[in-house]
Phi, psi and omega in degrees: 000126184278173185295316178302321180295319178296318179299318179296316180295321179296319179296317179298316179297317181298318178298321179293317182295322180297340180259005186294336181286349180285142187304330187288349179270115183278170176299327179295316179296317178301318181296317181296317178296319178298319180293321178297314179296322178299315180297316180293325176300315181294321178298313184290325179290326175296316179296325180295333182268351181294131176080358180287143178277119183207141181299131180288136178204162179292142177287130179267152177295148184302318182295328177291325176301319178299316181295320180294322175296317178299325180295326178290321177293322182300334177295340180260007185237146178246157175303142180077002177293143168274120187239126178254134174249112180269116188084051190287344181058237181275001180085014186295314184299314180298322177298318181288330175297328180292348173289337186245333183221148172271096187247168172251093189273153170206141181235150173227147178204159179285341179216129180244016182298330183264013186296125188249326185264091188291344180284351179263117178295139184208160179215154175278144173223171188276002180087359182231308183254127178274126187278055181221155176289162179301143177056041180280339186232146176287317182225139173241134176243150180210112190247116173057042180248312192295332179285356175262013181240166170285159179304320180293317178297316179298319179296318179294317181292321177295324175297323175295321177297318177300318183300320187266003187249137180274322192238302183208159176240135178241122178251141164250128185216161172276103185210152178217164173303326172205151177258122174279182185300315182296321180291328176294322176292320177303316180298321179296313180293325177297317178298316181296317179300312181295321179297321179292322184280321190248350185300332182259005184280339183221139178287345184261352183256129175237118181298146177289160181264004180208185183254035186299334182263011168274089190263149172284174180302312180296322178294323176295319178301315181291317183296311184289325180295339181277355180274127179300131179099351177267117184260341183205143178234122178237137184239133180227123175289141176255022183302329184283349181236008181227163182288322183249147189280355183279350181290124188222138176259131180238117183254125179248125175271130183263130173259104186299323180295318178291324180294330182275344183281000000 
C-alpha cells in the first residue's frame, strides 16, 4: 500500500471517528471502524520495522512482555509503597507489579466495566481530577494513556498525578527519538482505533482529533519538565523487552516542595 493510499484511508477513518458520538452510529459500526484502524496500524508498524537494524532475538510471548515491562517499573517501586495506576483498565499492571513488590495498589479509570482483576481495589474517576488528597501515593504509574488526550488535558492530568504523588511518576508511552513517516501513520491509526473502541465508554472522555501527544523523547523531556513539581525526567527505551521499539518508560521525579508551592 503506497503512502497516498494510506493517507486517504487514514483521513476517511478519522472523519468517521469524529462522527462516532452521533446517535446513528451503533456499537457494531464503532467496532468495525476500530478493527479497520487496528489492521492498518499493524500494517504500518510492520513497515516501519522493515530494514531496521536490531539485534536478533527470540520472539517472546505477549503476556511475558507485559511482565517484563512490569519488572522495569518495579525497579522504581519499593516494598510497602502505595501505588496508584491512572487508567488501570483491567488492573493487569498492578497485578503484575505484585509479582516483584509487596505494594498497596489502587487503580482509577473512566470505565470499569471491563475490570478483570477483582483483587485490585479500583474506582471510577472523571479522567481529569484524581479523587485523593495530596501526597497520597508513593508512586503513580500511567501506561499508554496520555497520548490519547489533548496536550492541555494531558498536562492537567499529569499535574494531578504530581499533586497526589510523594516520590515518582512512571509513564509508559509510545515514543521514539524520532518518528518516521510509517510510524506517524501507525500513530494515526492507533489513535483512530482507540477512539472507536473507547470513545463511547465514558461521558467525560472525548478522543483527541490529532496525534499531538505522540511525542518524541526530547518532546517528552520538554513537556514533563514544564509541569510544576517535576524535578527530573529520565527516559528508558523498552525495546529490549518488547516486540516493537516504540515502547518507552518515562520516569518523573517529584519535588514535593515545588509541587506544594
